[in-house]
Each structure stands twice: as structure tokens, then as C-alpha cells.
C-alpha positions as CSV (number, residue, x, y, z in Angstrom):
1,X,90.6,124.7,92.6
2,X,89.9,123.1,89.2
3,X,87.6,120.1,89.2
4,X,88.5,116.7,87.9
5,X,86.0,113.9,87.0
6,X,88.4,111.1,86.2
7,X,90.7,109.3,88.7
8,X,91.9,106.8,86.1
9,X,95.6,106.1,86.5
10,X,95.8,107.9,89.9
11,X,97.0,106.3,93.1
12,X,97.8,107.3,96.7
13,X,101.5,107.7,97.1
14,X,102.7,106.0,100.3
15,X,104.1,108.3,102.9
16,X,107.6,107.0,102.4
17,X,107.7,108.4,98.8
18,X,109.4,111.7,98.3
19,X,107.6,114.8,99.5
20,X,107.4,118.3,98.1
21,X,106.6,119.6,101.5
22,X,104.8,119.1,104.8
23,X,101.7,121.2,105.8
24,X,100.8,121.9,109.4
25,X,98.2,124.1,111.1
26,X,98.8,126.6,113.9
27,X,96.7,126.0,117.1
28,X,95.0,129.0,118.7
29,X,91.9,127.5,120.5
30,X,93.4,125.8,123.5
31,X,92.7,128.4,126.1
32,X,95.3,128.7,128.8
33,X,97.3,125.9,127.2
34,X,97.8,127.7,123.9
35,X,101.4,128.5,124.5
36,X,102.2,124.9,125.5
37,X,100.5,123.4,122.5
38,X,102.0,126.0,120.2
39,X,105.4,125.1,121.6
40,X,104.9,121.4,120.7
41,X,103.8,122.3,117.1
42,X,106.8,124.7,116.7
43,X,109.1,122.0,117.9
44,X,107.8,119.5,115.4
45,X,107.8,122.0,112.5
46,X,111.4,122.9,113.2
47,X,112.5,119.3,113.3
48,X,110.7,118.5,110.0
49,X,112.2,121.6,108.4
50,X,115.6,119.9,108.7
51,X,114.4,117.3,106.2
52,X,112.0,119.0,103.9
53,X,110.1,122.3,103.5
54,X,107.3,123.1,106.0
55,X,104.2,125.3,105.4
56,X,102.3,126.3,108.5
57,X,98.6,127.4,108.0
58,X,97.6,130.1,110.3
59,X,94.7,132.6,110.6
60,X,95.9,136.0,109.3
61,X,95.7,137.4,112.8
62,X,98.0,134.7,114.1
63,X,100.7,134.9,111.4
64,X,103.1,137.1,113.4
65,X,102.6,135.0,116.5
66,X,103.4,131.8,114.6
67,X,106.5,133.4,113.1
68,X,107.7,134.5,116.5
69,X,107.1,131.2,118.3
70,X,108.6,129.0,115.5
71,X,111.5,131.4,115.1
72,X,112.7,129.7,111.9
73,X,112.4,131.5,108.5
74,X,112.5,128.2,106.7
75,X,109.0,127.4,108.0
76,X,106.7,129.3,105.7
77,X,103.6,130.7,107.4
78,X,100.6,130.6,105.0
79,X,97.7,133.0,106.0
80,X,94.8,130.5,105.7
81,X,92.2,130.4,108.6
82,X,92.2,127.2,110.6
83,X,90.4,126.1,113.8
84,X,92.9,123.7,115.2
85,X,96.2,121.9,114.6
86,X,94.9,118.6,113.0
87,X,96.3,119.1,109.4
88,X,96.2,115.3,108.8
89,X,92.4,115.3,108.8
90,X,91.5,118.7,107.3
91,X,93.8,118.8,104.2
92,X,92.9,116.9,101.1
93,X,94.2,113.4,100.4
94,X,96.7,113.7,97.5
95,X,96.7,111.3,94.5
96,X,99.3,111.1,91.8
97,X,99.9,109.5,88.4
98,X,102.7,108.6,86.1
99,X,102.2,111.9,84.2
100,X,103.5,113.8,87.3
101,X,100.0,115.1,88.0
102,X,98.7,115.6,91.5
103,X,95.0,115.7,92.4
104,X,93.4,116.3,95.8
105,X,90.4,114.5,97.3
106,X,88.2,116.6,99.6
107,X,86.7,114.3,102.3
108,X,84.0,116.8,103.6
109,X,85.5,117.2,107.0
110,X,82.7,117.6,109.6
111,X,84.6,117.8,112.9
112,X,85.0,114.0,113.4
113,X,81.3,113.4,113.3
114,X,80.3,116.9,114.5
115,X,82.1,116.5,117.8
116,X,83.9,119.8,117.4
117,X,83.5,123.2,115.9
118,X,84.9,123.2,112.4
119,X,83.9,126.4,110.5
120,X,87.3,127.1,109.1
121,X,88.7,123.6,109.0
122,X,85.8,122.4,106.8
123,X,87.1,124.8,104.1
124,X,90.8,123.9,104.4
125,X,90.9,121.1,101.8
126,X,89.5,123.3,99.1
127,X,91.5,126.4,100.1
128,X,94.8,124.4,100.1
129,X,94.1,123.0,96.6
130,X,93.5,126.6,95.5
131,X,96.8,127.7,97.2
132,X,98.7,124.9,95.4
133,X,96.8,125.5,92.1
134,X,95.8,121.8,92.0
135,X,92.8,120.1,90.6
136,X,90.6,118.1,93.0
137,X,87.3,116.5,93.6
138,X,84.8,116.1,96.4
139,X,84.4,112.5,97.7
140,X,81.0,110.9,98.1
141,X,82.2,110.0,101.7
142,X,82.9,111.9,104.9
143,X,86.2,110.9,106.3
144,X,89.6,112.1,107.6
145,X,92.9,111.3,106.1
146,X,94.1,109.9,109.5
147,X,91.6,107.1,108.8
148,X,93.2,106.1,105.5
149,X,96.4,104.1,105.4
150,X,98.0,102.9,102.2
151,X,100.9,100.7,101.1
152,X,101.1,102.5,97.7
153,X,100.4,99.2,95.9
154,X,96.6,99.0,96.0
155,X,95.9,98.2,99.6
156,X,94.2,100.3,102.2
157,X,94.0,99.7,106.0
158,X,91.0,101.2,107.9
159,X,88.9,101.0,111.0
160,X,85.2,100.4,110.7
161,X,84.5,102.5,113.8
162,X,85.6,105.7,112.1
163,X,84.4,105.3,108.5
164,X,81.3,103.1,109.0
165,X,79.8,105.5,111.5
166,X,76.5,107.2,111.4
167,X,78.2,110.4,112.4
168,X,80.0,110.4,109.1
169,X,78.4,108.1,106.6
170,X,74.9,107.1,107.9
171,X,73.1,104.3,106.1
172,X,76.1,103.2,104.0
173,X,77.1,99.5,104.3
174,X,80.7,98.3,104.4
175,X,80.3,96.9,100.8
176,X,79.1,100.3,99.5
177,X,81.9,102.2,101.3
178,X,84.5,99.7,100.1
179,X,83.3,100.1,96.5
180,X,83.4,104.0,96.7
181,X,87.0,104.0,98.1
182,X,88.1,101.6,95.4
183,X,86.5,103.6,92.6
184,X,87.7,107.0,93.9
185,X,91.2,106.0,94.9
186,X,92.1,103.3,92.4
187,X,92.8,100.7,95.1
188,X,92.1,97.0,94.9
189,X,91.7,95.8,98.5
190,X,90.7,97.2,101.9
191,X,91.7,95.5,105.1
192,X,89.1,96.5,107.7
193,X,89.7,96.2,111.4
194,X,86.9,96.9,113.9
195,X,88.3,99.8,115.9
196,X,86.4,101.5,118.8
197,X,83.6,104.0,118.6
198,X,83.1,106.8,121.1
199,X,86.3,106.6,123.2
200,X,88.2,109.3,121.4
201,X,87.2,112.1,119.1
202,X,88.3,110.3,116.0
203,X,86.4,107.0,116.8
204,X,89.8,105.3,116.5
205,X,91.8,106.4,113.5
206,X,94.0,103.8,111.9
207,X,97.1,106.0,112.1
208,X,97.3,105.5,115.9
209,X,96.7,101.7,115.6
210,X,98.4,100.3,112.6
211,X,100.6,101.6,109.8
212,X,102.3,100.3,106.7
213,X,106.0,100.3,107.0
214,X,106.5,99.0,103.4
215,X,104.4,96.9,101.1
216,X,103.5,93.7,103.0
217,X,104.8,95.1,106.4
218,X,102.6,96.6,109.1
219,X,103.5,98.1,112.4
220,X,100.9,97.8,115.2
221,X,100.6,99.7,118.4
222,X,100.6,97.3,121.4
223,X,98.9,98.7,124.5
224,X,100.7,98.5,127.9
225,X,99.3,95.6,130.0
226,X,96.5,96.7,132.3
227,X,94.4,95.1,135.1
228,X,91.1,93.5,134.2
229,X,89.2,96.1,136.2
230,X,90.7,99.0,134.1
231,X,87.7,99.3,131.8
232,X,89.0,101.9,129.4
233,X,92.4,100.2,129.1
234,X,90.7,96.9,128.3
235,X,88.8,98.6,125.5
236,X,92.1,99.5,123.8
237,X,93.5,96.1,124.5
238,X,90.5,94.6,122.9
239,X,90.9,96.8,119.8
240,X,94.5,95.6,119.6
241,X,93.6,91.9,119.9
242,X,90.9,92.2,117.3
243,X,93.2,94.1,114.9
244,X,96.0,91.5,115.3
245,X,93.5,88.6,114.7
246,X,92.6,90.3,111.3
247,X,96.1,91.3,110.3
248,X,97.7,87.9,111.0
249,X,95.3,86.3,108.6
250,X,95.1,89.1,106.0
251,X,96.7,89.3,102.6
252,X,97.3,92.6,100.7
253,X,96.3,93.5,97.1
254,X,99.2,91.5,95.8
255,X,98.3,88.4,97.7
256,X,101.1,88.7,100.3
257,X,100.7,87.7,103.9
258,X,101.5,90.6,106.2
259,X,104.7,90.8,108.2
260,X,103.7,92.4,111.6
261,X,106.0,94.5,113.8
262,X,104.7,95.3,117.3
263,X,105.5,98.7,118.8
264,X,104.8,98.7,122.6
265,X,103.2,101.7,124.1
266,X,104.8,103.3,127.2
267,X,104.0,102.5,130.9
268,X,101.4,105.1,131.9
269,X,103.0,105.3,135.4
270,X,106.4,106.2,133.9
271,X,105.4,108.8,131.3
272,X,106.2,112.5,132.0
273,X,103.5,114.1,134.1
274,X,102.3,117.6,133.3
275,X,102.7,120.4,136.0
276,X,99.8,120.4,138.4
277,X,98.6,123.8,137.2
278,X,98.4,122.5,133.6
279,X,96.5,119.4,134.7
280,X,94.0,121.8,136.4
281,X,93.7,123.8,133.1
282,X,93.1,120.5,131.2
283,X,89.8,120.0,133.1
284,X,88.3,123.1,131.6
285,X,89.2,121.8,128.1
286,X,88.1,118.2,128.8
287,X,91.6,116.8,128.1
288,X,93.1,113.6,129.4
289,X,96.1,115.1,131.1
290,X,96.6,112.7,134.0
291,X,96.9,109.7,131.7
292,X,99.0,111.4,129.0
293,X,96.3,111.3,126.3
294,X,97.4,109.5,123.1
295,X,100.6,107.6,123.8
296,X,101.0,105.7,120.5
297,X,104.4,105.6,119.0
298,X,102.8,104.4,115.8
299,X,101.5,107.9,115.2
300,X,104.9,108.9,113.8
301,X,105.5,110.8,110.5
302,X,107.8,109.8,107.7
303,X,109.8,112.7,106.1
304,X,112.4,112.8,103.3
305,X,115.3,110.8,104.8
306,X,113.8,110.6,108.3
307,X,111.0,109.5,110.7
308,X,109.8,111.8,113.4
309,X,108.4,109.9,116.4
310,X,107.0,110.9,119.8
311,X,108.6,110.4,123.1
312,X,106.7,110.4,126.3
313,X,109.2,110.3,129.2
314,X,109.2,106.5,129.8
315,X,112.9,106.2,129.0
316,X,112.9,102.5,128.5
317,X,109.8,102.5,126.2
318,X,111.0,105.6,124.4
319,X,114.4,104.0,123.6
320,X,112.8,100.7,122.6
321,X,110.4,102.6,120.2
322,X,113.2,104.5,118.7
323,X,115.2,101.3,118.1
324,X,112.2,99.4,116.6
325,X,111.4,102.3,114.2
326,X,115.0,102.6,113.3
327,X,115.2,98.9,112.4
328,X,112.0,99.2,110.4
329,X,113.5,102.2,108.5
330,X,117.2,101.5,108.3
331,X,118.0,104.1,105.7
332,X,116.3,107.0,107.5
333,X,117.3,109.1,110.5
334,X,114.8,108.6,113.4
335,X,114.2,111.7,115.6
336,X,112.2,111.6,118.9
337,X,110.2,114.7,119.8
338,X,108.4,115.7,123.0
339,X,104.7,116.4,122.2
340,X,103.1,116.1,125.6
341,X,100.5,118.7,125.1
342,X,99.4,117.6,121.6
343,X,99.2,114.0,123.1
344,X,96.8,115.1,125.9
345,X,94.7,116.6,123.2
346,X,94.2,113.2,121.8
347,X,96.7,113.4,118.9
348,X,100.2,112.9,117.8
349,X,102.8,113.9,115.2
350,X,101.1,112.2,112.3
351,X,97.8,113.9,113.2
352,X,99.5,117.3,113.1
353,X,101.2,116.9,109.7
354,X,100.2,116.3,106.1
355,X,102.6,115.6,103.2
356,X,102.3,116.8,99.7
357,X,103.9,114.2,97.4
358,X,106.4,115.0,94.7
359,X,104.8,114.9,91.3
């Protein structure tokens, strides 16, 4: 990886811009659930490959396994060691400019605030830049790309709970972090929502709460109603209410008021339940199998000509989510994919994918 010292003229391409390819990472550390999680990742990779090239990072000793499970020669297996499947957070953030140059930002991945082992994943950003023969630079901050959402026109959307957290950036004020992001990424405005610390491994990434659909348009994940005595559900409802109060009054870098689209989450009582044996296995991995884990439709992934969204088994909610996303992206084909085991691991399709923009 070559080093660059200037980011002048560079910007973050929005996800809806044309991609060169999608990167993913092959899971191998899920114990007795390995085959189930690998099946989900293979399914997502195969669907994306119908729209654009896919490169799957896999430890050298797992290359043949990944090839066999995926069963699709159009998905290229890249022998780079990884610890887990969360490519969104471990790969670099890609910037581009009008000269068709691409530069990567290494955000110093530390296992979401040292919550998880990350020996190999901490090296993925630099290794991928070397693989792609791209210049890059190391940010002053510790962050994950799932915590950075852009409209491509100078606006970022972020949660304070993830970025302004002593497990990533101790001692840094919001003003300081705001300034660093603006200088490094060439953005003009950051819209901060509060988020929630400590309830999931990411400390509430923005990509499961709110996403830009287009400049001036934001889609927000609306939690399913819950009784007042459901303490954890009320935490997420509170996060949603706070985010909505901010977004309804926010303007973007161009001074536009935001149009908000709500995307309701499924009914926890109607989502697909895992087999009893797998729920038992989940306990050894500290996974939320009974409640379905992350059931946010907002954690979708935009590909060339399409949008890949999760489905959770609540037929009415799945259909509604498909229709809302299709209306939001009328020129793209929306495809729903079963990711039950990735979801119980606390992630989604967006968490498991990472686009490389076209220069």
C-alpha cells in the first residue's frame, strides 16, 4: 500500500454509485454453527454475483471450503486471513476524486472497542489496499465503516454511541471528532444521533438505524411496538425516537430538510424460529437466537442495478419491507434473502459486504 498525505478533492462515493466489485469475508469461528452461517454468506454472495463481481476473503486453509460451499466460480476467493465475516467494518473506507483515483482510509479496527478477538481483521484494511494496489492513509480515529453513512454530497450521518466512545476514541470531544472527519473525508456536515452504548457489539452502528436513500432522503428503521416492561425493546424504541427527533429537524450540507421514510421491523413473534438444537448451540456462542438477533431491514446493501435486503419470516413485514425499498429505489431490482444465522450474530447483509467504487 502506498501512502497518501493529501485528501484534497476526494470524497466518499455513496453506495448507489457504480461499484467495481463487492468484498465479503468467509466465517470460520462460529463453532457448531459454522456451516449455517457459511450457508447464509454463500447465499448472499451468490445473489450479489448476479449484479456485480464478488471477492470473498478467506484464510488460505479455508479457500477450498469456501469454493465448495459457494459453488459459484464467479465468486473469486481471495486468500487473505480473516477472523470473521464483518467485511463492512474491517475493510478500508474508499474515497474517490474526479481524476478517477481511489484512496483507502484505514480506521484502525480494534474489534468494536476490544469486545472481540481481531488479530487478522485488524490487518485486513491494509492488506486489501495492497491487494488492490491502492494508496491509502491511516485515520487519526478508531471506527468501523458501518458507523459512517454518506449522501455523497458532503453529509455524514453517525451515532455518537459508537464513535464518541472511550473504547474507540477516549478523550476526544464531538467537536474534535467532527473536525477530523471533515478534514479527512472532505465532508461539510455531520448529523449526529445519540445511539445506544453497550447493547450490541457495535454500540449501535448507523447502518442498522438510518441510511441515505438519496441526497436529502433518509430511511429509518422503526422498531416493532413493545410493552413498557420490555426493557431492552424500550431501549431500541428510545433510540428510534431520539433519532427521529434529530432527523426531522436536520438539514444536510446543501441546506435541504430531510425527507424521512420509515421501514418497520418485523414482529418478533412472527419471525422464523431456529431449530431447537441451534438455539441450544447459540448459548455457547452468546448469541440472541430466540429473539432473532438483528432484525433491521435498513441493513440492506445496494448493488449495481439492485438492492439486497434481509427477510426474517414475518411474511407481512417482509413483503412490506420489500415494497417500501422497491418504491425508494424504483430503477433497481430488490431481492430478499434469508440471513437468519448472520442476524442472530448481531449483523446483516450490509455488515457482511463492502463495495469498491468505480474509479
